[in-house]
C-alpha positions in Angstrom: 136.8 110.9 158.4 136.2 113.5 161.1 136.2 112.5 164.8 132.4 111.7 165.9 131.3 112.9 169.3 128.0 111.6 168.7 125.7 114.5 170.5 122.0 114.4 170.1 120.0 117.2 168.5 118.9 118.4 172.0 122.6 118.8 173.0 123.5 120.4 169.8 120.7 122.8 170.3 121.7 123.6 173.9 125.4 124.4 172.6 124.1 126.6 169.6 122.0 128.4 172.3 125.0 129.2 174.5 126.8 130.3 171.4 124.1 132.7 170.7 124.1 134.2 174.2 122.0 131.7 175.9 118.5 132.9 174.7 116.8 130.2 176.7 116.3 128.7 179.8 116.1 125.1 181.0 113.0 125.0 183.4 111.3 122.2 185.3 107.5 121.9 186.0 106.8 121.9 189.9 103.2 120.9 189.6 100.8 119.3 187.4 99.4 121.4 184.4 97.4 120.7 181.7 97.5 120.0 178.0 98.0 123.7 177.2 99.7 124.8 180.8 102.9 124.4 182.3 103.3 125.7 185.9 106.9 126.5 187.2 108.5 128.2 190.2 111.6 128.8 188.4 110.1 132.0 186.6 109.0 134.1 189.5 110.8 137.4 188.4 108.9 139.5 186.0 105.4 140.3 185.6 102.3 139.0 183.9 102.6 138.3 180.4 106.5 138.3 180.5 107.0 135.2 178.5 104.3 135.7 175.6 105.5 134.8 172.4 108.6 132.7 173.7 108.9 129.1 172.4 108.7 125.8 174.7 110.9 123.0 173.9 109.7 119.8 176.0 112.6 117.9 176.9 111.0 114.8 179.2 107.8 113.2 179.6 105.5 112.0 176.9 105.6 115.4 175.2 109.4 115.0 174.7 110.5 117.1 171.6 107.1 118.7 171.1 107.8 122.8 170.6 104.9 125.0 171.4 104.2 129.0 171.5 103.7 130.7 174.5 100.3 132.8 174.2 99.9 133.7 178.0 102.0 133.9 181.2 101.0 134.8 184.7 102.4 134.6 188.0 100.7 133.7 191.5 102.5 133.0 194.8 105.7 132.8 192.9 104.6 130.3 190.6 104.5 131.1 186.9 101.7 129.4 184.6 102.7 129.4 180.9 99.7 128.9 178.5 100.9 127.6 175.0 99.2 126.6 172.0 98.4 124.2 170.3 97.8 121.4 173.0 100.1 118.8 173.8 99.1 115.0 174.1 99.8 114.5 177.6 99.1 117.1 180.5 102.4 118.4 181.9 103.3 116.9 185.3 105.5 117.9 188.2 109.2 117.3 187.3 108.6 117.4 183.5 111.3 119.7 181.9 111.5 121.9 179.1 113.5 124.7 177.4 111.9 128.5 177.2 113.4 130.0 174.3 113.4 133.9 173.3 110.9 135.0 170.7 113.7 135.7 168.3 115.0 132.2 168.2 112.6 129.6 167.0 113.9 126.1 168.0 112.6 124.7 164.8 114.9 127.2 162.9 117.3 126.0 164.9 117.0 122.3 164.0 116.8 123.4 160.2 120.3 125.1 160.6 121.7 121.9 162.2 120.6 119.9 159.2 122.0 122.6 157.0 125.3 122.1 158.5 125.2 118.5 158.1 124.2 119.0 154.2 127.2 121.3 153.7 129.6 118.6 154.2 127.7 116.0 152.2 130.6 114.4 150.1 133.0 115.5 152.4 132.3 113.9 155.6 130.9 110.3 155.9 129.2 108.1 158.8 132.1 105.3 159.1 130.4 101.8 157.9 131.7 98.3 157.8 129.7 95.4 156.6 130.6 91.7 156.4 127.3 90.3 155.1 128.9 89.4 151.6 130.9 86.0 150.9 132.9 85.0 147.9 132.3 81.7 146.4 135.0 81.6 143.5 132.5 82.4 140.7 130.2 85.4 141.7 131.7 88.6 140.4 128.9 91.2 141.2 127.6 91.7 144.6 124.9 94.3 145.9 126.5 96.9 148.1 124.2 97.5 151.4 122.2 100.7 151.4 124.0 102.3 154.3 127.1 102.8 152.0 127.6 106.1 150.0 131.3 105.5 149.3 133.7 102.3 149.5 137.3 102.9 151.0 138.3 99.6 150.7 137.2 95.8 149.9 138.8 93.2 152.3 138.6 89.6 152.6 138.9 87.1 155.3 141.9 85.0 154.7 142.3 83.3 158.1 140.4 82.6 161.0 139.4 79.9 163.5 136.7 77.8 162.5 135.2 74.3 162.7 132.8 72.5 160.0 129.5 71.4 161.6 127.9 69.9 158.6 129.3 69.7 155.0 125.8 68.7 153.5 127.2 65.6 151.9 124.2 63.8 152.9 120.7 64.2 153.3 119.1 64.6 156.8 118.1 60.9 158.1 117.9 61.1 161.7 114.4 62.7 161.9 112.5 63.2 159.0 109.2 64.8 158.0 106.7 63.5 155.3 106.2 67.0 154.2 110.2 67.3 153.5 111.5 65.8 150.2 115.1 66.0 150.6 117.9 65.6 147.8 121.3 66.6 147.2 121.8 69.4 144.6 125.1 69.2 142.5 123.8 72.1 140.4 123.0 74.7 142.7 125.4 75.0 145.4 127.9 77.2 147.3 130.8 75.0 148.6 131.7 71.5 147.8 129.9 69.3 145.2 126.5 69.5 146.4 123.9 71.4 148.8 121.0 70.1 150.6 117.7 70.7 148.8 114.5 70.6 150.8 111.3 70.8 148.9 108.6 71.7 151.7 104.9 70.8 150.6 102.0 73.1 151.3 100.7 70.9 154.1 103.8 71.6 156.4 103.0 73.2 159.5 105.2 75.7 161.5 107.2 73.7 164.1 108.1 70.9 161.4 111.8 70.1 161.5 114.5 67.7 160.0 117.4 66.8 161.8 120.7 64.7 161.3 123.1 63.0 163.6 126.9 64.1 163.4 130.0 63.4 165.1 130.4 65.0 168.5 131.5 68.8 167.9 132.8 71.1 170.8 131.6 74.6 170.0 132.5 76.1 173.4 135.3 78.0 172.0 133.4 79.4 169.0 130.8 82.3 168.9 129.3 82.4 165.5 127.7 79.9 163.2 128.0 80.5 159.7 126.1 78.9 156.5 124.6 79.6 153.1 120.9 79.5 152.8 118.4 80.1 149.8 114.7 79.8 149.6 112.2 80.1 146.7 110.0 82.5 149.0 111.0 85.5 151.0 111.2 84.9 154.6 111.5 87.1 157.8 114.1 86.5 160.5 113.4 83.5 162.5 111.0 81.9 159.7 113.8 79.2 159.6 115.8 78.2 162.4 118.9 76.2 162.7 119.0 73.5 165.9 122.0 72.1 167.7 121.7 69.9 170.2 123.8 67.3 172.3 120.9 64.7 172.4 119.7 62.9 169.4 116.9 64.5 167.0 117.4 68.0 168.7 114.8 66.8 171.4 115.7 69.7 173.6 118.0 72.2 171.4 120.9 73.9 173.2 120.7 76.5 170.3 117.9 77.5 168.5 119.3 80.2 166.1 117.0 82.5 163.7 118.1 82.6 160.3 118.0 86.2 159.1 115.6 87.4 156.6 116.0 86.0 153.1 115.1 87.4 149.7 113.6 85.0 147.3 115.5 82.8 144.9 119.0 84.3 146.3 121.7 82.5 148.1 122.6 84.5 151.4 125.5 83.9 153.5 124.1 84.2 157.3 126.1 84.6 160.5 124.2 83.7 164.0 125.6 84.3 167.3 125.7 81.2 169.4 123.5 81.9 172.6 125.1 79.7 175.2 128.4 78.3 173.6 129.9 77.3 177.0 127.2 74.4 177.1 128.0 73.4 173.5 130.6 70.7 174.3 129.3 67.9 172.7 126.7 68.8 169.5 125.6 65.6 168.1 122.5 66.6 166.2 121.5 69.4 163.7 118.5 70.4 162.5 116.4 72.7 160.2 112.9 74.0 161.7 110.2 75.4 159.4 109.0 77.8 162.2 106.3 79.9 160.3 103.9 78.4 157.6 105.4 79.8 154.6 103.3 77.7 152.1 105.1 75.3 149.4 108.5 76.3 149.1 112.1 75.1 148.3 115.0 75.7 150.8 118.6 74.9 150.0 121.6 75.1 152.9 125.1 74.8 152.6 128.3 74.7 154.6 127.2 74.9 158.2 130.2 76.1 160.1 131.1 77.4 163.4 133.5 80.5 163.8 135.5 82.5 166.3 135.0 86.2 165.1 138.0 87.8 167.0 140.5 85.4 165.1 139.7 86.9 161.8 142.7 88.3 159.8 141.8 90.4 156.7 143.5 91.3 153.6 142.8 94.3 151.4 141.5 93.4 147.9 143.9 95.4 145.3 141.8 98.3 143.9 142.7 97.3 140.4 140.7 94.2 140.8 137.3 96.0 141.8 135.2 98.7 140.8 131.4 100.0 141.4 128.7 99.8 138.8 127.0 103.2 140.2 123.6 102.7 138.2 123.1 99.3 139.9 124.9 99.9 143.1 127.0 96.9 142.7 130.6 96.0 143.7 132.1 94.5 140.6 135.1 92.1 140.4 137.3 91.3 137.4 138.5 87.5 136.8 141.5 88.5 138.9 139.5 89.7 141.7 137.3 86.8 141.7 140.2 84.3 142.0 142.1 86.4 144.7 138.9 86.7 146.8 138.2 82.9 146.5 135.8 81.4 148.9 136.0 83.8 151.9 134.0 86.5 153.7 134.2 90.0 152.3 134.4 93.2 154.6 133.5 96.3 153.0 135.0 99.5 154.5 133.4 103.0 153.8 130.9 105.4 155.1 127.3 106.6 154.3 126.0 110.2 153.9 125.4 111.4 157.6 121.7 111.1 158.4 119.6 114.5 159.0 118.4 114.7 162.5 114.7 114.5 162.7 114.1 114.0 166.6 115.9 115.4 169.8 117.3 111.9 170.2 118.7 111.7 166.7 122.3 111.5 167.1 124.8 113.4 165.2 127.1 111.4 162.9 129.7 114.0 161.9 131.9 116.2 163.7 129.9 118.0 166.3 132.1 120.9 166.9 131.7 121.7 162.9 127.8 121.5 163.2 127.6 123.6 166.1 129.8 126.4 164.8 128.0 126.4 161.3 124.7 126.4 162.8 125.6 129.2 165.2 126.9 131.4 162.0 123.6 130.5 160.1 121.3 131.4 163.0 123.1 134.9 163.4 123.2 135.8 159.9 119.4 135.0 159.8 118.7 137.7 162.3 121.4 140.0 161.3 119.4 142.8 159.3 121.0 145.8 157.9 123.9 147.8 159.4 121.5 150.3 161.0 119.4 147.5 162.7 122.0 145.1 163.7 122.1 146.5 167.1 123.8 143.2 168.5 126.4 142.8 165.7 124.9 139.7 164.4 126.4 140.3 161.1 129.8 140.4 162.6 129.5 137.6 165.0 128.2 135.5 162.1 131.2 136.1 160.0 133.3 135.1 163.4 131.4 131.6 163.6 131.6 130.9 159.8 135.2 131.5 159.9 135.4 129.1 163.0 133.2 126.4 161.1 135.3 126.4 158.0 138.6 126.1 160.1 136.7 122.9 161.7 136.0 121.7 158.3 139.5 122.1 157.0 140.7 119.8 159.9 138.7 116.9 158.5 140.9 113.9 157.2 141.4 114.2 153.2 139.3 110.9 151.8 141.9 109.4 149.5 141.4 106.4 147.3 137.6 106.4 148.0 135.2 105.3 145.4 131.4 106.8 145.5 128.8 104.3 145.2 126.2 106.6 143.5 
């Protein structure tokens, strides 16, 4: 994939402007104006009406990114007043900045050329993506591919890492119980070992209710992440359920209150949560599950709570003949050999997504900036070239020059080998 410089749309627009012969000027307000005027001392040359028809692009303040047309301009005591239409939402103020573009070059058109440049390499250039939200369980052969991916380059699995079991869920939580929680061990619906913990939560449960279990002392100070399986009969938002860890009984004053990520209803989800203060987690003796929002009556399963040290992970590539993509459902599919090789391990997807089109000045380009600048410059010049008798600025030939440079940049993109498209 091409190298990404990550310029914003504003920075790309400025670079394209320089290639066009700098048909714009960066200016700054030197006094407060109004919602229809900008006052600047940087435009003292020229007479009245000098800037009528030009384009203002605001680049700071509350109006950042807004584009307006200059309808009148005047100069008094070396201070230019630019009147524009339509009005902006906030009056211009001293030190607000803007770009003043010549009438020929509409900034909105420049923005469209930028997006055309991005679209021109769809299927050829991708925004690099990695994901570790999926986990094998020795049985599942179909996995939802996260929406960020348009293609996969490899499927990997974590076959070695430093970890410590916090709770294997071989028993119910009996340190602190709640009458609204009915606990049992589920030997049918599980992810690891012979059972999971099933919690039937009554409609009368209140936000803040929780159950805990005592465990032998665990030193988590060298770990940075807690991983576990969770399932709920109702969809949840991040933090609706929380995992508690404490060095005092019944999680009386939790050292760690970890927000469990959002869950889809009736779906086992492997979740990873960063420890907030691992240096203090030297003697964890109590673990709990908190019902932090009133979700109504529901059932929650949890399994295999484990601490992990992320930077110790060693990954192996799953051979390409063991997996494929069901494009209709956007699913990663494993054959029986793939399920066996993957085993009970975290999955890493490596690939990319189609680059995002830029819709704001703060948007960041996800492909090679050099190509986008050159191709956009060529499109801009071509749009204004006209016929041979009217092209006094030789924009046609200049456009061909920039198209050639853009093509050379595109040819330098790395070849995408062994990639599989998701859609």
